[in-house]
N, C-alpha and C positions, 0 to 999 in steps of 0.2 A: 360495411365491407371492411377487412382485415386482410392485407396483403403485406407482407413484412419481410425485411432482409437484415440480417445480422451479418456485420462483417468483422471480424476479430483483428486482422493486421492487415496493412496496405503497402506496398511498394508503387509509391504515388509518384510519379516523375513529374507532376504538376496536374493533379487533377482533384476536383470536387463531385463526390457522388451524390446520387439521387435515385429515388424509385419514382415515377413518372407516371401518368397516363398522356395522353395525346393532347392536341392544344385547341379543342374545339369550346371550350368554356373560359378562354383568358381571361375573357374580362368579368365574369363571374365571380362575385365574392360571398363567402362564406360568412353567416354571423360569426363572431367571438364567441370561443367557449367561457364559460365562464369562472373567474380563478379558482384555483385550489389554498384551500388555508393552510398554512404550516405553524409551527408555534417555535420561539426559540428560548432553548431552557437553560438555566444552571438552576434556579425555581424560573418559573415563567417569567420574562422581562418583557418589560413595559416600560417605552418611552426612547426605544433603539429607532435610530432613522434607516431606512433600507431603500436601495435603487435595485434595479433590475429593468432590463428592455423595455417591460411592461409597466413599470410600476416608477416615479419619479418623488423622491421626499416622500416616502409613506413611514409610516409611524407604526410600530408593533402596539397593540393594546392593551387594555389591563389584563389579558389573558397571554399577553408574549405573542398573540396570533399575527401574521403576514399573508398578503395575497402573492401568488405566484402561479405562473405556467409552466407545465413539465417540460425538461430541456432548458431552464434559464437558468445563467448564474446571477447570484444575488450579493449584494455588499451591505453591510451593516456598519453602521459608524454612529458615535457620538461626538456632534459638533466636528473639530477637525481629526479627531482620533478614529480611524479607520481600520475596520479590520479585514483580512484577506478573503477574497470573492470565493465563494463556496458553491457549488450546486444546490439549487433552491429543492427542500423536500419538505416531507412532512413534520417532521423533526427536526432541528436544527442545533448543535451544542456545538461549545468550543472543540471537542474532539474529532467533530467533521470541519467545523472553519480550517482547523489547522493540519487536518490530513493525518491524524495519528490514533492509535487505537489504545494509548496507555494515557491515564487522567496525570501521570507524572511528567509529562513532556512539559518545559517549562513553559512555554507560551501557553500551553492549558492553564497552569496553574497561575500565572497572571492576570489571564483573563479572567477567573474565577474570582479571582480577589478583587479584581479592579470591579466588575460587577456589581459583588455584593457589597463591597465599599461604598458603591454611590446609591443604594439603598436610600430613600429618603427617611423610612421609620428604621431601619436598622436590624429590621425582623426579617430573616429571608424564609421563616416558616409561610409567612403569606405571599410570596411571592416578590418580586423584585422590581421596584419601580424608579425608575432614573428621571430624575426633573430636568424642564427647559433649561435651569442653571450649568447644569453640567455641560449642556451643548455648549455654552455659551465661555465656560471655563476650560474646558477640554483642549489640551495640545499636544500634537505630536511632532516632536522633533527628531527626524529621522538624519542619522550622518547621511553621507555624501554616498549615495549607492545601495543604502540601506533600505530593505522592503519592511513591509507593515507584521511580515512573521517573525522577522530579524529583530525588530522592536519589542515586541512582545518579549521575547526571548531574551533579551539582552540582559546583563548583568547592573545596568544603571536603570531598569524599569522601576524600580522604587522610587529612586532620587528625581526622576522625570515627573513622576505622576504626583510624588506628594506635592511636588511644587504647587499644583493648582487643586488639590483634591478638596481642600478645605473650603473653598469659593464654589463646590459641584452642587450643594443643596443636600448631600448626604447626611446621614447621620456620622460618619466617618471621619477624622479629619487626616488618618494616615491609613494604608492600605493595611486590611486584616490578615491574618498570619495564612501561612501557605496550609497549614494543619487544618485550620480552621475551614477555610474555604473548598480543600478537598473531601473534608469528610461531608460538608452540605453537599455538596454536588454528586457524590455516592452515594449518599442516603437517600437523597430526593429522586434520584433516577432508579433506585433499587425498590421504595417504597410505592412510586406511582407509575413506574414503567415495568417493575419485576425485571430491572435490567441488573443482572450480577455481574460482577468486577472478573475479567478474565481468571482463568485458574481454579474458579470459586468450589467450596466443595457441595454436596450435594446434603443437607441435612439429613432426608430421608435416610440414609447408608449409615447413620451414627443412631444404630441400634442394636444392643446386645453387646457382645467382645468385637472390640477393634485391637488389630496386631500391630505392633510397631516397633519392627527392626531396625536397630540405633547401633550408631558406634561410640561409645564411650571410653577414651584413652586408645588404647591398642587391641582394646578385647568390643566385638560386635556381638550383640543380643537380642533376644525378643522381648518387651515388655507388653504387657496387656493392659486394657483399658475397657471397662464396664458402661457402656452410656446407654441412659433411660430417660429418653424423651418426654417431656411434659404432655403432648398428646401425639397421636401418629405424623408423623412428617414434620413436627416440629422444630422450631429452631432454638430452643431451648429446653432444658431439662437438669437431669442431675449425672453425677459421673462416678467410679469409683476404680482407683488403680489397683491392679492386682500383680503381685509378687511372691510366685510360689503357691499362687491359690489364696493368697493370705491380704485383705484389704491393708493397703497404707496410706492410701490417702483418699478423701472425698470432698463433693464439692458440688458446685452447679456451671452450667455451661451456657455460652450463649454463641452463635455466628452473627459477626458482625464483618464491617465494610465489604458489603454486597456481597455474603457468605465466603469471604475469602480468610477471614478469621477466624480462629476458633479460640474463645476466650474461657480459660477455665478459672474459677473464681474459689479459693480456699479459705476458711477463717481457723487461725490459732489466737482463740481469745478473742477480743472484741475486733481485732484487726485483718480485715480482708487482704489476702494476697491473690494477683491475679499472674497467670502465665499465659502466655499467648503460642498458641501455633499457627504459622501463615504457611499459605500454599505457596509453593515454589516451583512445582511443574509438575503435571499430570498425566501420568499412563493411563489413557482412555481403552487403551485394548485389555488392559489386566485389573484396571483402576485402581489404582495405588497413586498416593501423593508425597513429592519428595517438600518435607517441611522445614522450614526454620522456625528454632523454638529458643523464645526468650523472656525473662520475665522483667526486663526493661521497663521503667515508668515513662517513659516516652510519649509524646504522641503517636495514636494508630497510624497514622497515614506516613510519619517519619519510621515507625518501624518497618512498615510496607514496602517504603521505599528502600531502606538499609537491606532487607531482604532481599528485594531485586536488584540492588547494586551490586552484592556480593556473588561470586561464582557459584552455580547450585551443586555443593559439595556431596550430594546424593548420598548422605549418609544418618538420614532421620527418615524413615518411611513410615505412612499410614497405609496399613491395609487390611483388607476385610474378609479373609478366610484364612484360615493356618497354613493352608499349602501354598499359598502365594506369598504369605512373610517368609516361610521357610526359603522359596526360591529368591526373595528378595536379602535373604541374609545371605545365602551363596554369592551374590553379586557384589553385596558391600563388601567381603573379601577380597574378590577377584579386582574389583576398581582400585582397593588400596595398593597393587601391585604395579598397577600400570603407569608407564614413565614416558614420555615423549608422546604421547597423543593430543594430539590439534583438537579432534572430534571423534566422537562414539555416537553414532546416530542410530537408535533402534525403530525412529517412526511409529512408537508407541503412542499416539495422539491420534487426534482427528485432523482433517485438511486444514480447515480455517485455523485451528489453533498452531498446526505447524508453521503456518506463514506469517503468525502475528508476533510482534515482538515481545508478549508475554511468553511465550513459548521459551524461546532461545533468542537473546538480542546481540548486536554486532557488538559491544563492550559494556561495562558498567558503568558508562556515564548515564547519567539522569536523561530520560525520553530518546535514548538511543535505537533505532530503528530494527526491524528483524533479520535474524542472520540468513533466515531463507527467505527469496524474493522471485515471485513467477515473472522470467523474463519472455515467455513466451507459452501459449498453451495453457492447459488446464490440471496441471500434475494433482495427483490424488493420493490420498492415505486410504487403504481398504479396510474393510472391519477386523482383519487380521494383522493391522499396526505393518504394512508395507505400502513401498512406494510404488505406485504407478504410474509408465510414463508412457504416454501414447500419442506422439508427434507434439511432446512438450519440452520445455527448458526452463532451469530455474538457476538462480547462481546462490554460492553459499560464500559470504563474508564481503559481500560487495557493500563500501560505506556510501557509495552513488549511483543507487539501481537506478533511478531515473536517466541518468544521463549514458548515452549508448557510447561505448570504447572506440577507438579509431585508430588508424596507423598514424597518426600527429600526435598522440600519448606519449607522455615524457617521464612521468611519475606513476607510482602506485596507489592505488585507493582500495585494498584489501586490508583484511585485517592476519594476514599469515604471512610468514616470511619462509619464502619456498626456496631462497638463494641460496642454500646448502642442499636441495636435495628433500623427497617429499616422497608419501608413498601413500597409493588412494586405494581403497580395497572395498569390497561387499560382495553379499552373497547373492547368488543367479537363483532368482525363485522359479519363474517360467518367462517366456518370449514366445513370439507366434513366429519364428525364423523367419523374419523378414524385416526391411529397413537398415540402419545403421544406428550406430552409438556413438556420439561425439564427445570429447572431454576437453576442456579449454581452462587455459588461465590467463586472467585479465583478459577476456573478451565474454560482454554479454550480447554478441548478435550471433547471426550465423554463416557470418563470414569470416574466415582463418586469418585474414590480413587486419582485419579492424583489431589491433591489438599493439602495444608499444614492444611487444614480441613477435609482431607481423607475421607469418604463418606458423612460425614455432606453437602461436597462442594454441593451436590445436595439437596437442599434444598425442590426443588419442581419437583415431577415428576410422572404427572395421564395422564391417558387416554381422547383423546379429545372427549367430547361427551356432550349431552346436561344436564347431571350430573353435571360436574367439569366446564364447561366452554357453559353454556346459551347463546345463540345467541342474542344480543341486550343487553346485560347486562354488567356488570364492576366485571372484575375480580379483587382479590385485595388478597394478601398475605401479613401479619405480624410475622415477627420474634421478639420474646421476648427474651434479652439475657438469659443464663441459661437452657431454654428449648430445648427437641429435636427438629429438623426442622422439623420432618415428623408428629411426636406425641403429641408433646407439653409437658405437665408435667408428662406425661407416660414415663419414661426413660427407664425403662427395658422392653417397650412393643416389642414384635417380629418386628414390623415393623420399631423399632426408627432407627434412623440412625446416630445420634450423635448432640453433639454441637457445634456451630462455636466459634472457637478460640476469644476469648476477648483479645487477646495480639495483633490481626491483627487488625490496623488502616488504613490499607491501601488496600481496597479490589475494585475489580471489579463484574461485571456481565457477564454472558451470558446467553443467550435466545436462545433455541434449539428445532426443530421438527423433528421427525423421517424421514424416506423417505415416510412412507405411510399416511402424512399426509399433510394437506393443511388448514392453518390458516391466516387469516385477522385480524388485530386491528389496533387500531388507539388510540391516546391520551395518552400514556403512561406515566406513574409518578412515581419518586423514592422519598420518601422522607425518613430523616433520623434524629435521634434523637440526634447524637454528632456532631457537626460543624466542630470541629478542626479538619482537616487533617493533621498531618505531612509529610515533605516532603519524598519523597520515595527514599531510599535508594538502588542504583542497586544492585542486587545479585554478590557478588561475585564466580566467575567460580572456582571453585579447580583445582591447577596447574595439569597439565598430566606430571605423570614422566615418564623421558625418559625410551624407553625400553631398554632392553638388545641387543647388537648388535644379529641382524638375528630374532628380535624376534618382532610380530605384536601386539599391542593392538588391543583387542577385543572390539568390540561395541555391548552392550548388548540388548537383544532381549525382549520384540517384539519391532521392529522399524516401526515408522509411518512416513508418510509423506502425509502432504495435499498441494497438488499443486496450488488452488485455492487461498493459502493466499500467494505465494510467490510474492513480489515484486522486489529482484534483479537476479543477474546472478547464475543460479542453479550448474553451472560447474566452480565456484571458491569457496576458502577456506573462503570467507568472507558469502557465503551462508551454507555449512556443511564442515567440514575437520575432516580428520583421520590421522593418524601417520604410517608411513610406518617403516620399520625396523632398520631404520638409525635413527629414531627421527623426520624426515621431516614433516611438516604439508604438506598435499596434499588435493585435492578435494574430496568429499564422489561421486560425479558425476563426470562422464567421459564421453562424447560425442565418440562414436567409428565410427560413419558413418551415413550419411544423413542427414534429417532435425527433429531435437527434438526441441519443443519451447513450451516456457510457455504461455498458453493463458488462458482468463478469466475462463474458466471453465475448466481448467485442464491441463495436459499436452499432446500436439499434437506429436505425431510420424507419419512421412509425409515422407515414406522411410528411417526412421533414425533408428538408434540402440544406448545404453547408457549400461554402466557399474555403479554400484552402489557396493561401498567397494571394491575396488579395490585400491590397493598401489603401483601398477606399469602399469598405465594405457597407457603407451606408449610402453610397451613392449607384443607383440604377444605371446598368449599361443600356444601350441603345444601340441603333444600325447608324448612328451618325457619330459614335465615337471613331477618333483618328490615333489613337493611344493606348496601351494598355496600361493598367495598372498592377500587375503581376510581378511575383519576383522570380519567375522559374524562367530561364531560358531552353524554350524549347525549337529552336530553330533547326535542330538535327531530329533525326526521327527518334522515337522513343516509347517506351510501352507504360500499362499502366495495370498492375498486379496487385489481386487481393483473394483472400480466401472466404469463401461464401459458407460460412456455418449454419444458415438457416434462410429460408424463403418462402414466404407463404402468401398468395393470392387466390381465395376464392373464386373470386368472380374470374378471373384467368383472362384480363385483358388490361392490366397495367403493367408498366414498362419501369425499367431500371434504366435510367440515361446517364451520361454522363456530357457536361460542356466544358469549354474554355473561353476564356473572357465574356462568360454571360452567365449573371448572377440573377436572372429571372426564370422566370417557366416558358419562356418563348425563345424558339431557335433563331429569331430572326432578330432579336434585341441583342446585337454584339457586332463589332466590328467585322467580323468573318461572315456576318449574314447567316443563313441556315447552316452552313457547314460547322458552326458553333459547336452542334451537337454531334459528338463524335460517337456516341455509343448509346444504342437506343434498342434493347432489348426486352422481350415479355420476361416479368419477375420469373412464371412458372418455367421459363427456359433455363433458368440458372441452375445449376448442378451442385447439391448442396453439399459440402465434404471434400468441393475439390477446389483448384485455383485458377479465379478467372483471370484470364490473361488478354488483354484489349490490345486489339492488333496495333503496330505502331503507326503514328502519324506525324504528321509535321508540318508546322505554322511557323512562319518568320517572326515571331513576337517576342518579348517578354510578358508571360501569362500567368492567368491564374485558373484555376478550377470550379466548376458549380455544378451540385447534384441539386435535380429538382424533382420530386415526387407531387403528381397530381392526387395520388392516393396516399393510403396509408404505405410505409414502407420500412423495414427495420434491416 
């Protein structure tokens, strides 16, 4: 059987979702499935302790392998030193542990250095083995309020680890260098998994004449290189540099660092000389690369990091045909003349790269996150290098994309200073003449009031039609400080929304289309008047007062959750936390059975069930309960709202069910009796692509929700 449901986002006022069958076999237990084997790699790491809901104090074997079940969170540790929990999968690396796509994230670098330094024989080429002595010696001294992820990224990581490293049974008495650690990891995943680095070159493209539009001084010109691979598609070969058809430089080449660096070697006498071309950005539509060029003798990882940390000057391009090289030469001249442009986006890349930090990052700070972040839906870049929005939204320049904006915000968390005005513009390629387009400042939700600017945060919101967005023309909006975002100088007009706060000098944008819309745009540009952007001061979370014994702090409604933006383990306190009656922090979400997995377009339930807001997830509810253990006050009427992305039930008799104050699959096991199950519909009756609204309900308790599937549900 294969009945599936996918839920991308939920407005859950206090509900737990599940796909369920009937209760006829409630006492029948199926044999447990065999565990899946995953591997933890820097090289394969043996001797790591791991814990999950199904395994206690497991150890990775000589091949770095561990047992897990789908949907579980798993935590790796070395004695007292504990890594952040991560969703278990067939391959776990420090990249997944720290939820990042860049090897240059400080926590990733330090974890690689630690693992390689602990190897008992000091030879990481044959794998990494951590001795029992490491577990005895390892110490993790967290500052007050510091998380494990923050510990690994801290400036004093070296000092704290080197205090005990010599007693840990490894071959090193101090941490190996960052360059050594990064190079080993990059080379290993490339050689063993063919995992290239972001923005990697394709060696097969480097055959014959390569064109190099470049700016030198005040002049732009095109240089040419002739590449001859040692064999077809090879990563090594010979090259010749041509000027006016004459050979001026000859040598050999090799791709390194996961194919992201092209190393050119020439010999003058007996002394070889190396020159490095490092991919800085990749236009996947025209297949051109912006590159950093250097003769620096520093370690390769340092050179790549230096390239990443500098703004993309876009003044040194590699192109693979002459006409494209001429086009790039024109662009070089045009870009040199532009001033006051905060962002110029042509969307000439693919979707995955676009939403990664390797494409454009928030800042030049090491490990900085991606400039663009999906805040809802699944925006894509089409094959023509255009942005397609179909019921999607994304933010530009938000340094805290995982935190929802709210009316209580007092500071900005963006990278643009809009206090003196701005202009945002783009080309309208096509649309379906339906739905609406909304543009926001300092708001990553769908409610215009959820911002430090209140309703003014939604500075543009109109129907998508030929009047507002004529196809083939350029849309442009300019904000003038002191004027209403919607009505301009008419501040008292009935349609006025308000004025953006001039005190906020760290802002970000959100672009959104509703579910009825299909809009394709290109050549997005943001221009600002102010250029001085102060450093972002992260908002300080107010301390949670410990409750009186027996009292559970409530979570305010409405409660929303968009699973399409999740990057971590939803079943951990690192994702969302609540506080139980003893003042302990526990996860907001708890899995109670089957498979519950975050996928790209939502939350997938495959025979799975989970609770939301239950402070005692490990205790089964029963008909004898007299008090609720939930965090939501549902004593007034409420609704549960969610989008149904997909639903499949070939047998046709399985159901999707929602319970309240019940974490079992039997509706009677609750203080509410059979009424605890307040939604019970066939999976095939759910309408894919529409929003499910569960009718309002009212139960006079502080509650939690449970989803129970008897069959496979997504």
